[in-house]
N, C-alpha and C positions, 0 to 999 in steps of 0.2 A: 412649244411649237407642235402643231398637229401635222400628220401626214395622211394620205389617202389609204384606203384599204389595200389597193394593189401594191403600194409601197410597203405597208406593214407586212403583207404576206411575203414580199420579196425578202424582207429582213428575217421573217420567221424561217423561211427556207434556208437562209445563210446560217442560221443557228440550229438547224436540225429539227425544226418543228414542221410536221407534215401539213401541206396545204393542197388544195385542188389545183390541177393545171389551169392556168389562166393567163390573161394578157391585157395590158392597157390598150384601149381602142379609142380613137378620136374621130372616126368617120364610119359611115355605113359600108363604104367600099372595103376598108380594112377589116371590118367586122365579118364580111363574107369570107374573105381570105383566111382569117383566123378560124372561123367556124369549120371551114373545110379541113384545115390542118388539125384542129382539135378532134373532129370526128367522134363526138361523144353521143351516147343515147339521149342525154339531156343537156341542154344549154341554159346557162344562167347569165342574164344580162343585168348588170348592176350599175346604177348611177354612182359616180364618185364625187361626193361632196363631204365637207368636214362637218357632218351632223348625223345624229342617229335618227331612227324612225323612217328611213328611206322606204322600207317595204310598205308601210301603211300609207305613204304618200305617193305610191305608184312608181317608185324608183327601182324596183326589182322585178324583172320579168323572167318567166321560165317557159321554155318550149322544148318539145321533142322533135320539132321540124327544123332542120338546118336552114331551110329556105326562108324561114320567118325571122332569122337573126338580124339581117340587115334592116328590115322594117322596124323591128323593135329598137335597134340602135338609132335609127333616124328619128323615131318618136321621142327618144330620151335626150339626145344631144341638143342642147339649146333650150330645153324645158326648164322652167323654174319649179323647183320642189319646195314645198312648204311643210315643214315638220315641227314638232314641239320644240326642237332645238334651234331652228333657223330663225324663228320669229316670223312676223307676218309678211316681211319682204321676201323671204325664201332665199334660195341659192340657185344660181343658174348652173346647169350641168354642162361641163366642158369636156369631160372624158368618162369612159366606161371601163368596167372590168367585165370581160366575158370569160367565163370559166365552165368547166365540166360540172355536171350534177353529181350527187352522191347518194348512195343507198343508206339512208339514215335509220339507225336502230335506236339511238338514244341521244338526247341533247343535254349538254351541261353548260354551266356558266363558269368562267375562270378569269381571274384578273390578278395583277400585282400592282400595288401602289405603296406609298409611304404612309405609315401610321404616324400621324403628327404627334400623338401623345408619347410614343416610345422612341420615335425617330428610326424605327426599323422598317424594312420592307415587309409587307404582309401579303400572303396569298389569300384571295377571297374566292370561294368556290360554292357552287350550288347545283343541286339536281334539276333546278328550274331553268334550264338553258332555253334561249330564245325569247325569254321574257325580260322586261326592263328590271334591272336589279333593284331599283328604287321601289318598284311595286312589290317585289318579293320581300324586301326589308320591311315595308309597311304592313303587309298582310300576313306573311308567314316567315317572320324573322328566324324561327328555329331551323329553317332550311338553308340558312347562310352559314358557311364554315369559314373560319379564319385560322390561318397558320402563319404566325410571325416567324421571320428568319433573322437570326442573330448575324449581322453583317461581319462581325469579327470571325465567325466560324464559316459562314456561307451556307448554301443549301446542302442538306445532308439527306441520306436515304430515309432516315426516320421521319423527316418532314414530309417526304413524298408518301410514305406509308400512312402517316396521320391523315393526310388529305384523301388518299385512296380509300382507306377504311371508312372514313366519315361519310364518303359518298356512296359507300356500299359496293364499290366496283369489285372488291375481292370475292363477293358472293354472286353478284348478278352478271359480271363480265370478267371473270378471272383471267381470261386470255390477254386482256389489254393492260393488266396491272403494271407489268414491267415497262412496256412502251410508254404508258402514261407517266410513270415516275421519271423516266428518262426525259420525256418532253418537259416536265415541270422544271427539271434541272437546267435544260436548255433555255427555257423562258427566263429563269432567274439570271442566267448568264447574260442574256440579251439585255435585261432590265439594268443590270449593274454596269456592264461594259459600255453601253450607249447612253448612260445617264438619263434613263427614262423617268418620266413622272407617272406614267400609266401604261400598262400593257393589258389589253382586254381582248378576250375571245368569247363571243356570244352569238351563235352557239359554238361550243367545242363539241364535235359529234363523235360518237362511236358508230362505225358503219356496220352493216350486216356482214361484211367480210372480216370483222373483228380488228379494225384498225382505228387509230385515233387521228382525227383531221380537224384543223382549224378552219371552220367553214366561214368565219368572219374574222376580222382583225382590226383593232384600233390601237394605235401607239401615239403617245404624247411624250415630248422630250422637255427636259428642264432647260429653259433658255440659257441659264447660267453655265451650262456645260457644253453648249454648242460649239464654242471655240475649239474644243477637242475633236470635233467630228465634222470635218468638211463634207464628208459623204452625206451626212444627215442634212446639213444646211442646204445642200444642192437639191434636196427634195421639197423645199419650201414652194408652195403654190400661192403666188401673190393674188391670183384670182379669188382665193378663198378667204383673204384677209381684208380687213377694213384699211383703206389707203392711209387714213390718218394714224392708225395704230402702227403701220409700217414706218411712217415718217417719224413718229415718236420714238420708236425703237432705234432708228438711225441717230437720234439726238440723245440717246441714253435716258429717255423719259419713260415712266410707267403710265400708260394711257389706255383706257378702255372707253369706247364710245357708248353712250346711252341715248335715251330718247327724249330727254328733257330739254329745257331752254336756257338753263343757267350754267355757263361754263365754270368749272372749278379748277383752281390752281393751288395746290397745297404741298407742303413739305412733310412727308411722312404718311405711310399707308393708313395708320390708325386715325390720324387727324383727318385724312381725306374721307374715310368712311363716316366719321362723325359730322364732317361738313355736309356730306350728302344727306345725312339723316336730318340735320337741322334745316336744310333747304326744304325738304319735304314737309317738315313740321310747320314751316312758315307759309306753306301753301303752294309751293311750286315744285318743279322736278329738276334734278341735276342732269346736265347734258353729257357728263363724262365723269370718269375717275381720272385724275391727273396728279401724279406724285412726282415733283421735280427733284426730290432727294433732299437729304439733310443740308447740303452745301449749296443752296440756291444761288446762282450767279446771274449776271446780266445775260449771258449767252443762253442759259437754260430757261430763264424767264421769257426772253425774246422768242425762243423756239416754242415755248408753251403758248404764248400769245398767237403766234402764226397758226399753230394747230387749232386752237380754239376758234379763231376767226374764220377758218376754212369750213367750219361746220355751219351750214345755213340755219340750223335750228337755234343756234346760240343768240340770245337776245340781251344777255348781260354776262359780266365776268365777275366772279367772286374770288379774290386772292386771300387765302387764309394761311399765314406763315407764323410758325413759332421759332423765335430766334434762340437756338440753343448752341449748336455747333458753329453757326454763323450769327454774328450780332445783327440786331434789327436795323441799325442805321446803314449797314452794308447791304442788307436786303433791300431797304428802301431805295438806296442809290441804284441798285440793280433794276428795280421796278421802274424807276424814273428814266434811266437810260434806255431800257428796253421799250418803254411806252413811247419814247421819242423816236425810236428806230422803227417801230411797227405802228402803223396808223390804226388806232383803236376807234371803232365806229359805234360801239355799244356802251351802255353804262358800265362803270367799273367801281367796285367797292373793295377796299383793302383793309384787312384786319391784321395788325401785328401784335404779338405778345412775346415776352421773353426778355432776353438781355438787351438793354438800351432801347426798349420798345418806345418810350416817350420821345427819344431823339429821332427814331425812325418815323413816327407819326408826324412829327414836326416838319421833317424834310418833305414828306409827301404833301402835307397841307400847304407848304410854301413853294411847291414845285411849279405851280401854274398849270398843272395838268387838270383835265376835267375828270375828277374822280372823287369818291367819297371815302373818308377815313372813319374807321370804327374801332372802339376799344374792346367791346364785348362780342362774343360769337353770335348770340341771339340778336343783338342789335344789328350786326352786320348782315345776317340772313334776312332780317326784316327789311333792311334798306334795299338790298339787291332785288328782293321779290317785289317791293313796291315800285322800284325803278323800271322793272320789266313789265309792269302793268297788272301784277297779281298781288294779293295780300291774304294773310292767314285769316 
C-alpha cells in the first residue's frame, strides 16, 4: 500500500525525521488561508498522486508571492498529471501539499528497503539526490552506497557512520554528522515498526543553516502487515487505486490490471507470470495478473470471473490451474459452479495439470458449458488467442 507525500512526512515527523512545515490542501480557498499562516519567503505547491516524476509533469510549483498560491492550487486541483510512472492515462490531482521552501546547500538520496537475497533491510544512499536512482544505478553505479542492517541486532551507530563517511559528510558537512546518524536510526525504526516495504527520501537535503531535512517522502507498506496498523490503513486513498484491484483485495485475490485483452486466472504467482509470457508469445497481450491462490475454490473462482468480466478490455479468459494442494477434479467442479453463477460472455479456455487432471478435464468437457479444454500450456495459449481474433 502506498501513501501520499504529506502522509509520509507526517509519519517522518512522528518518528523524529525533520520535514518542512506543510499541510494537505484540497481547495484554493484553504490554500490562501494556509499560505497566510505559513508566512514563508518561498511557497512550494505540490500535487499529491501515487507516482514519481511530478515535477517534470508540472505537478510542483514554486513561488515567492503568497498571493499566487491560490491560483497555483486552482490550476493543479483536478488536473491530470502524466508521468513515467502513471502510464498514458495519468492521474487526476485531488489534493495538494503546500509547504515552506528551504535553503538547499546539498541534495542526497536515501532509502530503506528489503534486500531479497539476504532478507535484511538495507539502506541505499547516494550523493546524487534529486535524480532518479535508476538513472544513477545505470550510469554511475559507483555513487550508490549500500548498508545492510542485521535485523537481529538492529541499527547501530557504526551503520550510521559507514553511510556518513561513504557520503563524505564527515569532511564536507561535519556539523550535520550526528543529526544525520540520528535521523537514519529514526528512519530504520519507522521502517521496522510500521512494516514498511520502502521508505525513500529524494532529495534529502542539507540546508545552508546546517540542518538535515526530508524535502520529499515516499513510503510503501507491506500489505501483509496492515492488520497490525489501523492508523496506516486509514491513510489509503481509493482515488489512487484501480477499482478492480480494490475488489480483488477484498476477496483475498492477488490482482494487477494490465492493458491487454486476455484475462488470466491462475493459481500461483510463478505460474501466473509464465502464463502471461506464453500469451505474449502466442501473439496477444494479458489483461491482468490474477493469482487465486493454491486452494482455488468455487468462491475464489467466481470472484475472479466477476473481476475479469468487469474489465471492458477482456475479450477472452484463460484459466491455467495446477492441481497440487487441491486436486484437479475439485478445481474443475469449482470452475463449473462458478461459471454457472457468473454469466460468462467471452471465450473461455481452461488448462488443468496435476493431481487427477484427467478427471478434471473430463468434468469440464461434459459440463455443457461453452468452454475449451486444453492439456498443454502452449496449446491453451494458442486456443485463447485464436478465439479472441489474434494468432501468433
